[in-house]
C-alpha positions as CSV (number, residue, x, y, z in Angstrom):
1,M,95.8,109.7,97.3
2,D,92.1,109.8,96.1
3,D,90.8,106.3,97.0
4,V,90.7,103.6,99.8
5,A,91.9,99.9,99.4
6,I,91.9,97.1,102.0
7,L,95.2,95.2,102.5
8,R,94.5,91.7,103.9
9,T,96.4,89.3,105.7
10,E,95.3,85.7,105.5
11,T,96.2,83.3,108.3
12,I,95.7,79.4,108.1
13,N,95.0,78.1,111.6
14,V,94.7,74.1,112.2
15,D,92.4,73.1,115.1
16,D,92.9,70.1,117.3
17,I,91.5,67.6,114.8
18,G,93.5,68.9,112.0
19,V,90.8,71.1,110.1
20,E,92.4,74.1,108.5
21,K,90.5,77.3,108.9
22,K,91.5,80.7,107.4
23,T,91.1,83.8,109.3
24,Y,91.5,87.4,107.7
25,T,92.9,90.7,109.3
26,D,92.0,93.8,107.2
27,R,93.1,97.2,107.3
28,Q,92.6,100.4,105.2
29,V,95.0,102.4,103.3
30,F,94.8,105.3,101.1
31,V,95.6,104.6,97.4
32,Q,95.8,105.9,93.8
33,A,94.6,103.4,91.2
34,R,96.4,103.3,87.7
35,A,96.0,101.0,84.9
36,V,98.6,98.4,84.1
37,T,100.9,99.7,81.4
38,R,100.7,97.8,78.0
39,R,104.1,96.5,78.1
40,E,103.8,95.4,81.8
41,F,100.7,93.6,80.7
42,Y,102.2,91.5,77.8
43,D,105.4,90.8,79.5
44,A,103.3,89.3,82.4
45,Q,101.1,87.4,80.2
46,Q,104.1,85.4,78.7
47,A,104.8,84.5,82.2
48,G,101.2,83.2,82.6
49,L,100.2,86.2,84.8
50,R,97.2,88.5,84.2
51,P,97.9,91.9,85.8
52,S,94.7,94.0,85.9
53,L,95.4,96.9,88.3
54,V,98.2,98.9,89.9
55,L,97.5,100.6,93.2
56,V,100.0,103.2,94.5
57,L,100.5,103.6,98.2
58,S,102.1,107.1,99.0
59,N,103.9,105.8,102.1
60,R,106.0,102.6,102.1
61,A,105.3,102.2,105.8
62,D,101.6,101.5,104.8
63,Y,102.6,98.1,103.0
64,A,103.6,95.3,105.3
65,G,104.0,92.5,102.7
66,E,100.1,91.7,102.5
67,K,99.5,89.3,99.6
68,V,95.7,90.2,99.0
69,A,94.1,93.6,98.3
70,V,90.5,94.6,98.1
71,F,89.6,97.5,95.9
72,H,85.9,98.5,95.1
73,G,84.7,95.1,96.2
74,T,87.1,93.2,94.2
75,E,89.7,90.7,95.8
76,Y,93.3,90.8,94.0
77,T,96.2,89.1,94.5
78,V,99.6,91.2,94.9
79,L,101.7,90.0,91.9
80,R,104.5,92.5,92.3
81,T,105.7,95.2,94.4
82,Y,107.6,98.2,93.2
83,W,109.5,100.6,95.6
84,A,110.1,103.9,93.7
85,D,113.7,105.1,93.9
86,S,112.6,108.6,94.5
87,G,109.9,109.5,97.4
88,D,108.4,107.0,99.7
89,A,105.8,105.5,97.4
90,V,105.3,101.8,96.6
91,E,103.1,100.4,93.7
92,L,101.4,97.0,94.0
93,T,100.6,95.3,90.7
94,L,97.4,93.2,91.3
95,E,95.5,90.3,89.7
96,E,91.9,89.8,90.1
97,R,91.3,86.6,92.3
98,V,89.3,83.9,90.9
99,A,86.7,82.1,93.3
100,N,87.8,78.6,94.3
101,Y,84.2,77.0,94.7
102,G,85.6,73.5,94.8
103,G,87.2,73.6,98.1
């Protein structure tokens, strides 16, 4: 694995007066970045998704179900995981997150 990504867990806590606040727990993992295949891209687009990157983790133990990844400063949502039949690798198919400036 030749690069580093952050896997992020988002937790929403509600205070005593009902205000929600997100907290994040980040951890670094070693990854190899790959392009999304043409077929996977077009199949996903038909379902309304826009995959933009695949990250490969060499060890399944490095992935604990996180739904957010950060790679080279860009935040992504995990769309799909693929557990390789042979070996111990897991692939994360990611979609770039769009900032929500309205609340």
